[in-house]
N, C-alpha and C positions, 0 to 999 in steps of 0.2 A: 339823647340827641339820636332818631331813630336814622333805620337803614335808608337810603336813598333808593327811591324806585322809578322805573324807567318809564317812557310814556303808556303802554299797553297797561302795566299795573296800576295807575294813573287813573285809566279809562275806566279801568273793569273799577275800581274806588268808587269814584263818582259815580257812576251809572249804577252801582248798587243801592244807590239814594233816592231811586227814582225809577218810574216805569217810563219807557219811553215811548213813542206812538210810532206806526206805519203810515203812510201815507192817507191811506184811505180813512185811519182815525184821526189824524189832523184835519185830513177834510171836514170831517164831520165836526168834530170841534169848533173850526174855525168856523162853519154854519152854525152854533151853537151858540156861539160869541167868545169863543177862545181867541186872544191875539198872538198870531203866526208872525214872527220876526225873522225878517231875513238878513243874516248878517255878512253875506257874501260881499268881496269885495268888488265895486264897481267893474273893471274888467269881467267877471262872470256874469253879474249881472246885463251886463250890455252885449255878451256872447251870446249867451240862453234862453235870456228872458226873465220874467216877474211872475210871480204869483200872485193874481190879483185880490187886494185886500190884503197884503201884506205890510206891516210894517217896517219900511228898509232901513236900519240901522246899523254905520258899522260898527265891528266889534271892538274895536277902543274906545267906543263911546256907549257901550249896552249898559255897565250899571248904573252909567249916569241918568241916561233915559229912561229906562223902567224904574230906578229907585222912585216908588210913589212920594216920599219924602225930600224927595229931592229937589234942588232949585232949578236944576236943567231938566226935568223930566218931560217925555213927552207925556199930552194928553190924555194920550190913551192905556197909560199908567196909572191907574185910576186906584187902583189899593193894592193891599200885600195878598189877599184869596183871589186875585185874575189870575186865571189860566193864560199860559203862555208856551206858546211852540216856539221854540228856536228852531231856526236853520240854516245850515251851511252850507255847501257843495255836495261833501259827501256823508256829513253826519259823524265828525269829529271834534272840530272846533265847536259845535255844537252843546256837545257833552259838556266839555268845560265851561262854556258859557252858562248852560242851565244850572250845572253845579254853584255858580258863582251868584246867579241868582236866587238859588234857595240859600245862602247865606248874608241876600241882605233881605230875606222873610219873606220870599215868593215862592212859599212853599209848593205852587201848583205848576212849578214852571218843568217843563221837560223839552226834548228835542228830538227831532225827525231821524229814526232808524233810516241812513241810507241819504239824508240830506235831499236837496232839491233834485239831484239826478235819480233818484228813486220816485220825489213826486211827479218830474216826467214820464218817465219811464211808465208810471200807472197810469199816464194816461189825463191826469188833472189839470185844469186850466194853466195857462201860461200864456202871459202875454209880452210881445218884444219891448224890450227897455227903450 
């Protein structure tokens, strides 16, 4: 049995497995066909707004909705080669979510460094919820 790690070490480990993107890169990726997935809970979406075109999926449903072979998949979950950018509020939970998507075979999954707050601070499009 390996020694337990704290959350900071876990984040470092999972983030080493893929390249994270910043707000401008995420925006460009979405314009090129990547799927932005907003996993923030409803109260944050209502407070801060939505990213136009992003698929809203509660974190506890993410794997079921994005598994291309799953019976509960979203129509947008078209295949394992789909580029997915997971967005949480500040870029922490999204890292764990992206790692989980990698485990499902979504090898192009990544997350947004700084989360929705970084997107909004960069002046990228946001609409009221």
